[in-house]
N, C-alpha and C positions, 0 to 999 in steps of 0.2 A: 727168385734167385736168393741165395743165402750164403752161409759160411763156405769158404773155399770156392768162391764163384768160378765156374767154368762156362764156356759157351759150347754147346754140343751141336754137331753138324750131322744131318741125315742125308746120305747120298743116294737114297732110293733102295739101299740094301742093308745098310748098317749105320750105327751111330759111331761117331768119333768125337773125342773132346779136343777143344782148342783153348788152352789156357791163355789168359790175357795178362801180361806182365804188369799192366797198369792198375790191377786190382790189389788192394791191400786192406787191412782192417778198417781204415777210415775212407776207403774208396770202393764201396760195394756196388754191384750192378743191380739195377731195378727193372730194366726193360731192354729188349733187343728187337730190331726190325730189319728184316732182310729184304732188300729190293729185288735182288737176283743173286746168283752164285758168286758174283764178283763185287757186290756192293751191299754193305750192311752198316747199321749203326747201333751202338749200345749207349745207354745213359745210366747214371747212378748217383751215388752220394757225392756231396761236395762239388756239384756241377760237372761230374765226370761225363765226358762225351768221347766216344771212340768210334773210329771208322774202320770197316773191313774192306780190303781191296781184292779179295779172292784168295789171299794166302796169309796175310798178317793183319793184326789189329794195331792201330796207332792212335795215340791221344790226339784230340782236336781241341782247339781253343774254345773256351766256354765263357759266355758273358756273365755267368753267375757262379756263386760258390755254394749255393744251397742245393738240396736234393732235386734231381730230375727224375720223374716217375714214369714217363711214357715217351715214346718216340714214334713218328710215322712219316711217310713220304707223301708229297702232293700227288694227286691222281695222274696217271699216265707219265710218271717220271718227270714231273714239272720242274725238277731241279731244286726244289725247296724241301728242306727237312725241318719239321716242327718237333720241338721237344716240349714237354709239359712238366711244370712243377705244380704245387698245390694251387689250383684255381687260376693259373696264369699260363698263357701260351707264349713261348719264346720262338721267334722265327730267325 
C-alpha cells in the first residue's frame, strides 16, 4: 500500500476501489485481511485498525500508536484477530 491508499475489491468479474476516509498522510495502510465478503480488517501507521462490515470501513480502537504491519484471523473464524507490529503480536 502506498500514497493515496485505497482498498480494491474483486467481485469475480471486475475491480472496484473503496476509499477509506480514515487514511491520511500520517495514517497509511500496510495490510488488509478479508475473512469473507462482509468481514475484513486493515492495519497501518500509528496503530491504525479498521474493520469492514460488507459496505463500509470504520476505525477500531487500537491498543498501540505505533505501526501495525500485518493482520490475520484465527483459523475457522475463531473470533480473534491478530495484528503484528515489529516482532510483537497484539491480540
